[in-house]
N, C-alpha and C positions, 0 to 999 in steps of 0.2 A: 180498732185497731190492729190491724193483721200482721203475724207473726207467723210466718215460712222458713221451714226446713227442709230443703234437699236432698237424697243423700249421695252416700259418698259414689254410685253408680249412677245416679241419675235417675234409677229407673222407679223412686217411689218419693213422696214428698208428703209433708206433714203442715198443716194448717190450723194457727187458735186466732178467733178472733173475739179480741176483749171489748166491752162496752164500757168505758171510763164514764164515773158519777162523780159530782162533786158532792158534799154536803153541805149546807149555808149553817147550819148546825154545829158545824166543829167536827164532826164524825171521823173529819180526813178524804181521801181521792179514794174511789173503789175501782177496780177492773173486775168485771164480769165476766167471765168466760160465755160466752154468746152461743161461739159455734165452735167445733172441732171435727176438722178431715181430716182424713187417712187414704192417699191414693198413691195409686201404682200404674204402670205402664208398660208393655211388653219391649219397646225400646226407645233410645232415645229419639224415635219419630213420629213414635205415636204421643197422643197426648192421653194426657189422666185422665182415670176412670176413680171416682168413691169408692171404697171399698167397706169405711168403718167410716160414722159418720155422727156428729149430737149437735142438735139446737137447744140451746140453752129456750126459745119460746116455745118450742115444740115439747118439752120433756115426756108426754109420755106418749109419743107416736113410736111404734114398733115398727118393724122390718128388718130383714136380713143382714140389713147391712146400718141400721141404728144400734148404738152403744149408748147408755149409762154413763152420767160425768163424773163415776165414780171406777168406772175402767180406763180413763184418760191419764195418762201417764205425763204430766208436763215436766220438762227438765227445767233445771235451775236458771241454768243461762237463757231460756224462754221471757220466768219471771223476770231476770235482772236488765233486759233488753226493754219489758215493759215500762221498767221503772225508769229507765237510762232517757226512753222517749219522752216520760210523762215529764221528767222536769226538764229536758231540754226545750220542752215548748211550752211553757210557761212564761208569758208575758208580762211585763210589771211597764204599768202605764201610771 
């Protein structure tokens, strides 16, 4: 599940990618942060270029653009959107 936030000036954006898993043992549904990207661009005509990244499947990867999970600030409205999308996609058969 991908959640995107574009800045007011449209020159930067943040993307949070969550992996959704359910546990049949009754532990509930988990939304795990699998990827985060902060990107910028010079103008609205330019393409976005990643500035900071986190990849959950590669937590030990280092580089000038890599950040740790602890350095990611996820606003409450992102969590609320994830929760709302999970609930709205429940299908009863």
